[in-house]
N, C-alpha and C positions, 0 to 999 in steps of 0.2 A: 428353361422351365423343367427340362428333364435331363437326366444324366445317369451314368452307371457308376462312375467314380468322380470325386471332386477333391480339390486341394483343401487342406484344413483351413477353415476361416478363422481369422483373428477377430475376437468378439469384444475386445476392450474398447470402451468409449470414455473419452476424457471429459471432465466437467463435473459440476456439482450433482447433476442428475441427468441420466441418459435420455435422449429423445428416442422414441420408438419410431424409426423411419422404415420405409419399405426396404431400403438398402440393408439396414441392420437385420431385418427379418429374413431377407434373401441369404445373407451370410449365415444366419443362425440355422436355416433349413439345410444349407450345404454342410454345415458342421455336424448336424444330426446324421445326415446320410453318410458322412465320412466315418463317424463313430459306429454306425451299423455295419458299414463295409469292412471295417477292421475288427469289429467285436470289442471295441474299447470305450465303454461308457465314461471312462475317466477324461475323455476329450470334451465332455459336455460341461458347461459352466453351471453346475448345480448349486443352488443356495443350500445353506446348512439345514434348512427346514423343508427342502424340496420333497415332494411325494412322487412315487412312480407306481403305475399300475397297468396291468394288462387284463382285458376282458372283465373289467369291474372288480379285479382283485388287486389289492395293494401289497407290494412286497419290495425288498431292496433291489435296486437296479443291478446290483452286482450278483444277485442270486443266480444259481444255475438254471432256474426256471425262466429267466429273462431272455428275450430275443438277442440280447447283447452277449450271451454266453459263448457264442461262436460267430465268426464272420459270416455275413450274408451278402452274397453277390446280388446286387440290385440291377435288374434288367431295365427298369423304367421307373421313373418317379414323377409325381406332379405335386406342387405345393401351392398353398394359399397363404396370403400375408395379410393379417388383420392388425392394422396399426391402431385401431380404436381400443382393442383389448391387449395389444402387444402379444400376439399369439400367432403361431403357425399351424397349418395342417399339412401333413404329407401323406400321400398315398404312394405306396411302393409295391412293386411286383417283383418276385424272384422265382424263377423257374429252375433253380439249381436242383440237380437230381437228388442230392442228399436230403434236402428238406425244402420243398417249394412253399412260398408264402404269398399272401396278400395282406399287407399291414396298413391300417389307417391310424395315424398318430396326431394328436393335438398336443402342442407344447405352449405353455404360458410363461411369460417373462416378467420379472420384477425390474422396473427401471427407476426405482426410487433412489438408487445410488449411482455413482459414476460408472461402475462396471456392472452391466445388466447380468442377471443370473436367472436360471430356470427355477420357477416356483412349483411347476406341476407338469408331469408328462403322463398322458394316458393313451393307451393304444387298444384298438380292436385288432387282434391277431388271428387271422384265419389260415388254416392249413388243411391237409387231407382229412376228410370226414366232416368238415364244416359245410354250411348250407351251399349246395350246388357248386362246391369248390372245384376250380380248374384254373390253375395259375397260367397255364399256356394259353387258354382261350381268353382269360382276362387280359393278358398282355397283348394279344392280337387286337382285341377290340378297343382297349384304352389308347393304344398308340394310333389307331385309325382316326379317332375323334379329334376335333379342333377345339382347343381351349385357349386360343390366343387372347391378348388383351382387347377389350371392347373400346371402340372409338369414344372419346370423351363426350361427344354430343349424344351418344346413345346409352350412356351409363344409367343403370337403375340405382335407386337409392338403397341404402342399407336396409331400411324397413321393408321395401318392396321385395328384396331378395329373401329376407328372413320370412316374410309372410308367405312367399311361394313355397319354401321348404316346409314350413309348418302346415300349410294347407294340405300338402301331400300326405304327411303323417296323420293329420286329423281325419282325412278321408278313410283311413283304415278302420276307424271306429264309427264312422258315419258316412256311408256310401253316397249320400246325397250332398255332402259338403263339396262345394266347388273348388276345383284345382286349376290354376292357370297354366295349362300345358301350352307349349308352343305348337305351331302347326305340325312340325315334325319333331317328335320326341322319341328317344331311345333309352332303354334301361339295361344296364349291365349288372347282373345279379349273380354273385359267385363267379361262375364262368359262362352263364347263360345270357345271351344278348337277344333282346326282344325286337330289335330293329334290324336293319340291313344296311349294307354299304351304299345302296341306292335307295334310301328311305323315301317313301312317298306318302306316309301317313303317320299318325300319332300312335305309337305302340306302347305307351307308358301306363295307361289306366290299369289299376289292379282289380281283381275280382273281389267279391264280398268276403269279409272276415266275420267270425262270430262276434256278436255284440253282447255287452259293451266291450270295446277294445280301446284302452287308454294308453297312449305311447308317452311314457313318463321319463323323468331324469334327462331332459334334453340339454345338451351342451353344444355351444355354437362357436364356429370360427367362420368369419365372413370376409370376403375379398371383393370389394366393389369393382376394382379394375378388371377382374376376371369374371365378374357377374356370378360369383360362386359362393356356395355355403356348404359347410359340412356340419351335420348334426349327429352327435353321439346320442344314443337313446336306448331305453330298455324296451325290447320288443316282446310282448307276451304272445301266447298262443302257438308260436311256431314249433317249439320243442315239444314233441309228442309225449315225452316222458315226464313233463312237468304239468302241474295243474294249469288250467287255462290262463289264470292271472299271473303266473310266475314268469318273469321275463328272461330273455337271453340277450347278451350284449350285441349291439348292432350299430353300424355307422352308415349314414346316407349322405352322399355327396351329390350336389346339384349344380348344374350350369344353367343360369337364367339369362335369357336374351329378350330384350324389349318386354320385360315383365312375364315372359312365358318360360316354362321349364323345358330346356332342350335336351339335357342329358341327366340321367340318374345313375349313380353307382351305389350298390348296396353290398356291404361286407358284414356278414352275420355269423356268429359263432354258435356251434351246437354242443350239447352235452352228450348226445349219442350220434352215431353216423347219420349224416344228412338230416339231423333233427328227428330221426325216426319216421320220416315221410317217404 
């Protein structure tokens, strides 16, 4: 589930139309990480109409502004595999001294033909100056956590996992909205961890935000086997240089166990250093 370098995956699938299997998506995620590691977006099976964007800005993947412009040494990664949408989500951490990163990426595949191709890549790319950014601390805490496959008898439904993630975001605008936290819940935000290695309580509830606060433009990747969901969203209020309603790009990754949120990872981009906070 995590790796620093991976062999190039062969993504060709024979047949009239490709089935979106977990094995296919695992190879697809490995291929994405190889392309990042080498700084070679040409390794990705992009469709002729594929779109690429970082932090809610669309531009060519070959642009010098892209994270593919130079190789990135990945210290740790974690991926979700969504066979319903034929999509992957990958969280990667790089502590390289030249340019540390925490990158959350959602990739969507078109399987209507024999050789699946990428229809959309979108990333939330955080680096120095973004919200509580500390790649070294992020790496320490994310590698400590357990995100292993959940036993089949204990799997939550796709709708239960999605409802848990939505409830957390909904509470930002309505503090009384119930959120199904697990007995023990930890949040990794930028480089700040609200829990502890010997957690004995729920440390995930957030303080009150200004009202009304509406978290919009939600985009989902869900993996039932890992009990996990990533939600890209537009997060208003946080960037102090913006009007209250103007959002900044954010990604929230959740691990849900027995219907309760166990882990939360937040990756948020700022327009000014630490969002002016």
